[in-house]
C-alpha positions as CSV (number, residue, x, y, z in Angstrom):
1,M,10.1,14.7,0.0
2,S,8.8,14.8,-3.7
3,T,6.9,18.1,-4.7
4,G,8.6,18.8,-8.1
5,S,7.7,21.8,-10.5
6,R,5.1,20.4,-12.7
7,N,1.7,19.3,-11.9
8,V,1.7,15.4,-12.4
9,C,-1.4,13.4,-13.3
10,V,-2.4,9.7,-13.0
11,S,-4.1,9.5,-16.5
12,G,-4.5,5.6,-16.4
13,V,-4.5,2.9,-14.0
14,G,-4.9,-1.0,-14.5
15,M,-5.1,-4.1,-12.2
16,V,-5.6,-7.9,-12.5
17,P,-7.7,-9.7,-9.9
18,F,-5.4,-10.8,-6.9
19,A,-5.4,-14.5,-6.5
20,K,-4.0,-17.2,-4.2
21,P,-0.5,-18.5,-4.9
22,G,-0.7,-21.2,-7.5
23,Q,-3.9,-19.7,-8.9
24,S,-2.8,-17.3,-11.3
25,E,-0.7,-16.8,-14.2
26,G,3.1,-16.1,-14.0
27,Y,4.4,-12.7,-13.2
28,E,5.2,-11.7,-16.8
29,K,1.7,-12.5,-17.8
30,M,0.3,-10.6,-14.9
31,G,2.5,-7.7,-15.1
32,S,1.9,-7.2,-18.8
33,A,-1.9,-7.4,-18.4
34,A,-2.1,-4.8,-15.7
35,A,0.1,-2.5,-18.1
36,R,-2.0,-3.1,-20.9
37,R,-5.2,-2.2,-18.7
38,A,-3.5,1.0,-17.7
39,L,-2.5,2.2,-21.2
40,D,-6.1,1.3,-22.3
41,D,-7.6,3.3,-19.6
42,A,-5.4,6.4,-20.3
43,G,-6.1,5.9,-24.2
44,I,-2.4,5.9,-25.2
45,G,0.1,3.0,-26.8
46,Y,2.9,1.6,-25.3
47,S,5.2,3.5,-27.7
48,D,3.9,6.9,-25.8
49,I,5.8,5.7,-22.5
50,Q,9.1,7.1,-22.0
51,Q,10.3,5.5,-19.0
52,A,9.3,2.6,-16.7
53,Y,9.8,1.6,-13.3
54,V,8.8,-1.8,-12.4
55,G,8.5,-3.1,-8.8
56,Y,8.4,-6.6,-7.4
57,V,10.3,-8.3,-4.2
58,Y,10.4,-12.1,-5.2
59,G,11.9,-12.4,-8.8
60,D,15.2,-12.3,-10.5
61,S,16.7,-9.3,-12.0
62,T,15.4,-7.8,-15.1
63,S,12.0,-9.5,-14.3
64,G,10.5,-5.9,-15.2
65,Q,11.9,-6.3,-18.7
66,A,10.5,-9.8,-19.0
67,A,7.1,-8.3,-18.1
68,L,7.1,-5.4,-20.5
69,Y,8.7,-7.2,-23.4
70,E,5.4,-9.0,-23.4
71,V,3.7,-5.6,-24.1
72,G,6.5,-4.3,-26.6
73,L,10.1,-3.8,-27.4
74,T,10.7,0.0,-27.7
75,G,14.1,0.6,-26.1
76,I,12.8,2.9,-23.1
77,P,14.7,2.9,-19.8
78,I,13.0,0.1,-17.8
79,V,14.3,0.3,-14.0
80,N,13.4,-2.4,-11.6
81,V,12.6,-1.6,-8.1
82,N,12.7,-3.6,-4.8
83,N,11.6,-1.7,-1.4
84,N,10.0,-4.7,0.3
85,C,6.5,-4.1,1.0
86,S,6.5,-0.5,-0.1
87,T,8.0,-1.4,-3.6
88,G,4.7,-0.6,-5.8
89,S,4.7,2.9,-4.2
90,S,8.4,3.4,-4.6
91,A,8.2,2.8,-8.3
92,L,5.3,5.4,-8.3
93,W,7.5,7.7,-6.3
94,M,10.3,7.3,-8.9
95,A,7.8,7.9,-11.7
96,R,6.4,11.0,-10.2
97,Q,9.7,12.4,-9.9
98,A,10.8,11.8,-13.4
99,V,7.7,13.6,-14.7
100,A,7.6,16.3,-12.2
101,S,11.4,17.2,-12.7
102,G,10.9,17.4,-16.6
103,A,13.0,14.5,-17.0
104,A,10.1,12.8,-18.9
105,D,6.6,13.5,-19.8
106,C,4.7,10.1,-19.9
107,V,6.2,7.3,-17.4
108,L,4.6,3.7,-16.5
109,A,4.8,2.7,-13.0
110,L,4.2,-1.3,-12.8
111,G,4.2,-3.7,-9.8
112,F,3.7,-7.2,-9.8
113,E,4.4,-10.3,-7.4
114,Q,4.2,-14.1,-7.9
115,M,4.3,-15.5,-4.4
116,R,4.6,-18.7,-2.7
117,P,2.0,-20.1,-0.1
118,G,2.6,-19.5,3.4
119,A,4.6,-16.7,5.7
120,L,7.3,-14.5,4.3
121,V,10.8,-15.9,4.7
122,N,14.3,-14.8,4.1
123,Q,15.5,-16.0,0.7
124,W,19.1,-16.0,1.4
125,E,20.4,-17.8,4.3
126,D,24.1,-17.0,3.7
127,R,24.1,-13.4,4.8
128,I,22.4,-11.0,7.3
129,S,18.8,-10.2,7.1
130,P,18.3,-6.5,5.9
131,T,15.4,-6.4,8.6
132,A,17.8,-8.1,11.4
133,R,17.8,-4.9,13.7
134,G,14.0,-5.1,14.0
135,E,13.9,-8.9,14.0
136,D,16.5,-8.8,17.0
137,I,14.2,-6.5,19.0
138,A,11.2,-8.6,18.2
139,T,12.9,-11.9,19.3
140,A,13.8,-10.3,22.8
141,Q,10.3,-9.3,23.6
142,P,8.4,-11.9,26.0
143,G,7.5,-14.8,23.9
144,G,9.5,-13.7,20.9
145,D,11.1,-16.9,20.8
146,A,8.0,-18.8,20.0
147,P,7.5,-20.3,16.8
148,A,5.5,-18.0,14.9
149,P,6.3,-16.1,11.5
150,M,8.8,-13.2,12.2
151,A,6.4,-10.6,10.5
152,A,3.7,-11.5,13.0
153,K,6.2,-11.1,16.0
154,V,6.9,-7.7,14.6
155,F,3.5,-6.3,14.0
156,G,1.8,-8.3,16.8
157,G,4.4,-6.7,19.1
158,A,3.5,-3.3,17.8
159,G,-0.2,-4.2,18.9
160,V,1.4,-5.3,22.2
161,E,3.0,-2.1,22.7
162,Y,-0.1,0.0,21.9
163,M,-2.4,-2.4,24.2
164,K,0.1,-1.5,27.1
165,R,0.2,2.2,26.4
166,Y,-3.6,2.7,26.0
167,G,-5.2,-0.2,27.6
168,I,-7.2,-1.6,24.8
169,S,-8.4,-5.1,24.1
170,P,-7.4,-7.4,21.2
171,E,-11.1,-7.2,20.1
172,V,-10.4,-3.6,18.9
173,F,-7.8,-4.9,16.4
174,G,-10.6,-7.7,15.5
175,R,-13.1,-5.1,14.7
176,V,-10.5,-3.8,11.9
177,S,-10.7,-7.4,10.2
178,V,-14.3,-7.2,10.3
179,K,-14.6,-3.8,8.6
180,A,-12.0,-4.9,6.0
181,R,-14.1,-8.1,4.9
182,S,-17.2,-5.8,4.9
183,H,-15.5,-3.3,2.2
184,A,-14.0,-6.4,0.2
185,A,-17.3,-7.7,-0.2
186,K,-18.1,-5.1,-2.9
187,N,-14.5,-5.4,-4.5
188,P,-14.6,-8.1,-7.3
189,L,-10.9,-7.8,-7.5
190,A,-10.4,-8.8,-3.9
191,V,-9.5,-12.4,-2.8
192,F,-11.5,-12.7,0.4
193,R,-14.9,-11.4,0.1
194,D,-17.0,-13.1,2.4
195,P,-18.1,-11.2,5.5
196,V,-16.7,-12.3,9.0
197,D,-18.0,-11.2,12.3
198,L,-16.0,-10.2,15.5
199,D,-16.4,-13.9,17.2
200,G,-15.2,-15.5,13.7
201,V,-12.0,-13.1,13.6
202,M,-11.1,-13.6,17.3
203,N,-11.7,-17.4,17.2
204,S,-9.6,-17.9,14.3
205,R,-6.4,-19.6,14.7
206,P,-4.0,-17.7,17.2
207,I,-0.7,-16.6,15.3
208,W,1.1,-14.4,18.0
209,G,0.4,-11.8,20.8
210,P,-3.1,-10.3,20.1
211,L,-3.2,-11.6,16.2
212,T,-5.3,-14.1,14.9
213,L,-5.3,-15.6,11.6
214,L,-7.8,-13.4,10.4
215,M,-5.9,-10.2,11.3
216,C,-3.2,-11.2,9.2
217,C,-2.8,-10.5,5.3
218,P,-2.7,-13.3,3.1
219,P,0.5,-13.9,0.4
220,T,-1.2,-13.3,-3.2
221,N,-0.3,-13.1,-6.5
222,G,-1.3,-9.9,-8.4
223,A,-0.3,-7.0,-10.7
224,A,-1.1,-3.2,-11.1
225,A,0.1,-0.4,-13.0
226,A,-0.5,3.5,-13.3
227,I,0.3,5.9,-16.3
228,V,2.0,9.1,-14.9
229,C,1.9,12.3,-17.0
230,S,2.8,15.9,-16.9
231,E,-0.4,17.8,-17.1
232,E,0.8,19.5,-20.1
233,F,1.4,16.1,-21.9
234,A,-2.0,14.9,-20.8
235,R,-4.1,17.9,-22.2
236,S,-2.1,17.9,-25.5
237,R,-3.0,14.2,-26.0
238,G,-6.5,14.4,-24.7
239,L,-5.9,12.3,-21.9
240,D,-7.8,12.0,-18.5
241,T,-6.5,14.9,-16.2
242,T,-8.9,14.5,-13.3
243,V,-6.6,13.0,-10.8
244,R,-3.5,14.7,-9.6
245,L,-0.6,13.5,-7.4
246,R,-0.4,16.8,-5.3
247,A,2.4,15.9,-2.9
248,Q,4.4,12.7,-2.0
249,S,6.9,11.7,0.5
250,L,9.1,8.6,0.6
251,V,11.0,8.2,4.2
252,T,13.2,5.6,5.6
253,D,13.9,4.8,9.2
254,V,14.6,8.0,11.6
255,P,16.8,8.2,14.4
256,G,15.8,6.0,17.5
257,A,13.9,3.6,15.2
258,F,15.9,0.7,16.8
259,D,16.8,2.1,20.1
260,G,15.1,0.4,23.3
261,D,12.4,-1.9,22.7
262,D,9.4,0.0,21.3
263,M,8.0,-2.2,18.6
264,M,5.8,0.7,17.2
265,K,9.0,2.2,16.3
266,V,10.3,-0.9,14.8
267,V,7.2,-1.2,12.5
268,G,7.8,2.4,11.1
269,Y,5.3,4.4,13.2
270,D,7.9,7.3,13.1
271,M,8.4,7.0,9.4
272,T,4.4,7.0,8.7
273,A,4.3,10.3,10.9
274,K,7.2,11.9,9.1
275,A,6.0,11.1,5.7
276,A,2.6,12.2,6.4
277,R,3.7,15.4,8.1
278,E,5.9,16.3,4.9
279,V,2.8,15.8,2.6
280,Y,0.5,17.9,4.5
281,E,3.2,20.5,4.8
282,A,3.7,20.4,1.2
283,S,0.1,20.5,0.2
284,G,-1.5,22.7,2.9
285,V,-3.9,20.0,3.5
286,D,-5.3,19.2,6.8
287,P,-5.8,15.1,7.3
288,L,-9.2,15.8,8.8
289,D,-10.3,16.9,5.3
290,I,-9.4,13.6,3.7
291,P,-12.4,11.4,3.1
292,V,-10.7,8.3,1.7
293,V,-7.5,6.5,2.6
294,E,-5.8,3.4,1.3
295,L,-3.3,2.5,4.1
296,H,-0.9,-0.6,4.6
297,D,-2.9,-3.3,6.8
298,C,-0.7,-5.9,6.5
299,F,-1.9,-7.0,10.0
300,A,-5.1,-5.3,11.6
301,T,-2.7,-3.8,14.4
302,N,-0.7,-1.9,11.9
303,E,-3.8,-0.3,10.5
304,L,-4.9,0.7,14.1
305,I,-1.6,2.5,14.7
306,T,-1.5,4.1,11.3
307,Y,-4.9,6.0,12.0
308,E,-2.7,7.9,14.4
309,G,0.7,8.0,12.5
310,L,-1.3,9.8,9.6
311,G,-2.9,12.1,11.8
312,L,-6.4,10.7,11.0
313,T,-7.1,10.8,14.8
314,P,-5.0,11.8,17.8
315,E,-2.8,9.5,19.6
316,G,-4.3,7.3,21.9
317,T,-8.0,7.6,20.5
318,A,-8.0,4.9,17.8
319,E,-10.4,2.6,20.0
320,K,-12.9,5.4,20.1
321,F,-12.2,6.1,16.3
322,I,-13.1,2.3,15.3
323,L,-16.1,1.9,17.9
324,D,-17.6,5.3,16.8
325,G,-17.5,3.9,12.8
326,D,-15.2,6.8,12.0
327,N,-13.1,4.4,9.8
328,T,-15.7,3.3,7.4
329,Y,-18.9,4.5,5.4
330,G,-21.2,6.9,7.3
331,G,-18.0,8.0,9.5
332,R,-15.4,10.5,9.0
333,V,-13.0,8.8,6.8
334,V,-13.4,5.6,4.8
335,T,-10.1,3.6,5.2
336,N,-9.1,0.8,2.7
337,P,-12.5,0.8,0.6
338,S,-10.8,-1.9,-1.4
339,G,-10.8,-4.1,1.5
340,G,-7.0,-3.5,2.2
341,L,-4.4,-6.1,2.2
342,L,-6.3,-7.7,4.8
343,S,-9.0,-9.0,2.4
344,K,-7.9,-7.9,-1.2
345,G,-4.5,-9.7,-0.5
346,H,-0.8,-8.5,-0.6
347,P,1.3,-9.3,-3.5
348,L,4.1,-7.3,-2.3
349,G,5.2,-5.2,-5.3
350,A,1.7,-4.9,-6.7
351,T,0.3,-3.4,-3.3
352,G,1.1,0.2,-3.6
353,L,0.1,0.2,-7.3
354,A,-3.3,-1.3,-6.5
355,Q,-3.8,1.2,-3.7
356,C,-3.2,3.8,-6.4
357,A,-5.7,2.4,-8.7
358,E,-8.4,2.2,-6.2
359,L,-7.8,5.9,-5.3
360,V,-8.0,7.0,-8.8
361,W,-11.3,5.2,-9.4
362,Q,-12.6,6.8,-6.1
363,L,-11.6,10.3,-7.2
364,R,-13.0,9.8,-10.8
365,G,-16.2,8.3,-9.0
366,Q,-15.8,5.2,-10.8
367,A,-15.7,3.0,-7.5
368,G,-19.0,1.3,-8.1
369,D,-20.6,0.1,-4.8
370,R,-17.5,1.2,-2.8
371,Q,-17.7,4.9,-4.0
372,V,-16.9,7.4,-1.4
373,E,-19.3,10.1,-2.6
374,G,-18.0,13.5,-3.4
375,A,-14.3,12.7,-2.6
376,Q,-11.9,15.2,-3.8
377,L,-9.0,14.4,-1.7
378,A,-7.3,10.7,-1.1
379,L,-4.5,9.6,0.7
380,Q,-2.2,6.5,0.5
381,H,0.2,5.1,2.7
382,N,2.5,2.2,1.9
383,L,5.1,0.7,4.2
384,G,8.0,-1.8,3.8
385,L,10.2,-3.0,6.7
386,G,14.0,-2.4,6.3
387,G,12.6,0.3,5.9
388,A,10.7,2.6,3.6
389,C,7.4,4.3,3.7
390,V,5.5,6.3,1.1
391,V,2.6,8.5,1.6
392,S,0.9,9.9,-1.6
393,L,-1.8,12.6,-1.7
394,Y,-4.1,12.9,-4.6
395,E,-6.5,15.2,-5.7
396,R,-9.4,15.7,-8.1
397,I,-8.8,18.6,-10.3
398,G,-11.3,18.1,-13.0
């Protein structure tokens, strides 16, 4: 769990609009554009960056260099990061550690992805899948041998498990997608901004188990970046110190994750709970005091179980939490004001840093029509199977 000894500020953020595969520039152009936007937002040049951590999943080695060489050639360390869907937040975690420890004063975290249409598939067929443990459990479920994307079987299986435990209907998951689209309608950087109603979600194409097409995030292209500085460095340069990364935790799968057939464990519920607990303990913050959260809604089922994993509502109460509107504006906490992965899109390497950008804008009061009024704290949750979960707590200090 990362606390560090120095205050760490996010002094600049930037992202490019997400787009469907084939409808954007290449990864190197998207990545360099996001980096430049973050540098411009911070008010510094690339020559001020001392280290860079660059995340992507689908790309050859040193793609991070290819993107940042478009910005400049300064000889700094550039580390390429791949941690599945939590790649962007893993790059951010590494950047924060470098600054908090004193190894660097000003670091760039960048994430991008240039994806292909369709469901995620393993790229290497001549070796074991790194997610084979969970895939084997998913395949052994009733209906697990049906033709469907593996990710849908895994996260759909988690939804089936939750339904069995607490007796909810698939429509509860559908309401998560309706909420996501209503938020995305106010986000010009999101891919899918047209509102949908519950009938539209439930009547969209069945995918697996309780999941329909509109409960599944789309593969997209995109890039996002953050400038992470020590508070001393930021103040000495007159940079923005409004937003501080107060606590952060990166957790991998815990004992028991693949014992038995509990699909909620397979999709990282316990990782989420452990990372969140470590962040709350390190910061002294109660999750009920957090007004805005960006969480990993790759599937509507995962958003619902993550409410409980993060402690936003007690176990077994997510249905009431949703039906009462406590997950949106006018309720207790606004979840995914950006529209989340379900609507904004999920370019794997960029997702965590896009979440970061949204929360920085929220805490600065720069989120426009999406603004959560008076937000002083913000929580980020980014999950990757295989596995890794990063939970980050931001606070407004200026």
